[in-house]
C-alpha angles and dihedrals in degrees: 000000000000116000127204094239090053091053093046092052090058113063091199090066098046089092087074089073135076133163137231129198117191127173136186132179122204127157093350096309129111124205116197129179131193121186128194094228136014094172113057128190122239104255135167089218131063119267134192132245125186127206123197112197130185131192110195137171126230113226128343126313117264091247140344114269112229116244129239097199130177120191112203113192132189112235098174119139093269090062092063116127126004096006094059091040091056092046090052089049088052090053090051088053089059090056089056099040103044120087128238091259093053122097123219136186130175128205127184122197145180115151087335134028131242125194100224095175116018117219111282138156103249095224093050096096092174089067091064090069092060097039108060092193090063095056087080107006095176091057089050090052094048091052091068108115128193118243142127135026133303121272106159093184091068093055095039094053093047092047093050090047089056091050089050092053090067097024119143138136089255092070132057106236115213137161124203117198123197117188139154101196151049118275115237122232098328105081094114091050089051092052092050089052090050091052091049091049091051090051088056092050096254116142124213130210119186127195122193115206120211119342108293101088136094109260094183090055094050090048090053091046094058098037099086092058096037087245134153133262118191144173123244101191096188134019088253089063094063097078098048092044091051092046091052092049092050090055109104097359093122096040098079121169096173131011130213096005112192135180117228111226103220109137129164117257092258092063133067121184108232102172140007128190132180112224102181150070079012132349113257134149114247131214106258093186095055123098111229100022110222113233101174124226131329098241132195098249099065145350118272108249131171139179123225125195117203129189111216116212118236110288118211102165134038111273143162124215140161129244104206123203110193125170127187124198146159118255118230088258090058098254122135121245141164141199128198142182131174133208116216111225122195127193112212136171093233109017121187117213151159136239112280118249113283094237092056093047092052093045091053092049093051092046087056089050089055091050092048093058091045090051092049090054091049091050092050092049092051094049098254090131100160091053092047093049092048091050090050091053090052088049090053089060093044093051089050088055090056090052094242103132093174092062091042091054092046092051091050091049091051092049089053092045091053089054094048104034105016094236144078121241119250088230092053091048091057095042093053097040098049095032090057090048088055089055088058089053093051099059114143107252092356115188093019123110 
């Protein structure tokens, strides 16, 4: 199979590529698409085509949509001390940052859940008389004590129940989970809850603290709603990560954006990755593919990687990009564009757009570190160490010395101990995601 990065490294093959920019504007939204090649060579082997799509709003929203936010925090024994203190400080930040029309609830959990602050509109002062916890919310927060094990289902269910208590189309429902451990025996129940929440239009953000938590599980938890999972390496990271996530949450231009998977027979979607407003892998096998909301802080852009079946005769086919969404007023809408692809014996072409080239390179970086982890887990230590050494060089090329140093440390650790460190796994995985979110001019043709 021919990969884009292989073609781009060989100037003689750049003529295989061309670009397309297509734009449409409906109801204040623009959909643009750039593809790496519109003219494909006739080959008896598969080749790869990338599509970079961006959904953007023109102007500011008519008004900010109030939030219905539930913060669900792990209070298991491992959270004792600075971790829980920083999480409580983050909750106090919410009290200061949210507006009077926003609703907030807070749930703490270990092997059972406790509703510390029941859902209430912050400006509804009369509600404080009936909810004792709200008479002095900071005191209620500081009374949270660490104990017990980690059962995320308990907290997740209680948090979603609080969102449902005040649920309406006039508020943006969202749940933020903070945990530092693995959940025990209830992962499938959590994923079912997450799917139900997404169907009700409730988004989920999940932050893992430290290194002893299941990144694959948190990724799966946020996927149905097109949400975000992220790594807070130290307790001091909790506050800035929460601040960043709050940015734009109430300024919603389009809700529940999803990509319809309707590709021609010649194309198979192999990978999909959201670049903005935050980097997050998408579910290429889903139909539709959840993309989350179009928020106020950035356009919604995503990269698609297609494998093109062997082409033996000249042909013309369309690559459709169709997104559906809910307008702020609750109505359904959709936008679509299509790239025209042509298979020719001797295609002429141009160099793909720089933003797309760099996005494809960094996506391959992300896959390389994932592959190294898989090789280490399956005992193919020499392959994993060699891949880590290649990653060290690639990270150096991006200018990220921290990731380069971490990759080199993991290569050495594989040679000495036969394993990668949980800390290194998180640093490389989420650090490489951040590279995808830092593309120059990302989302712009």
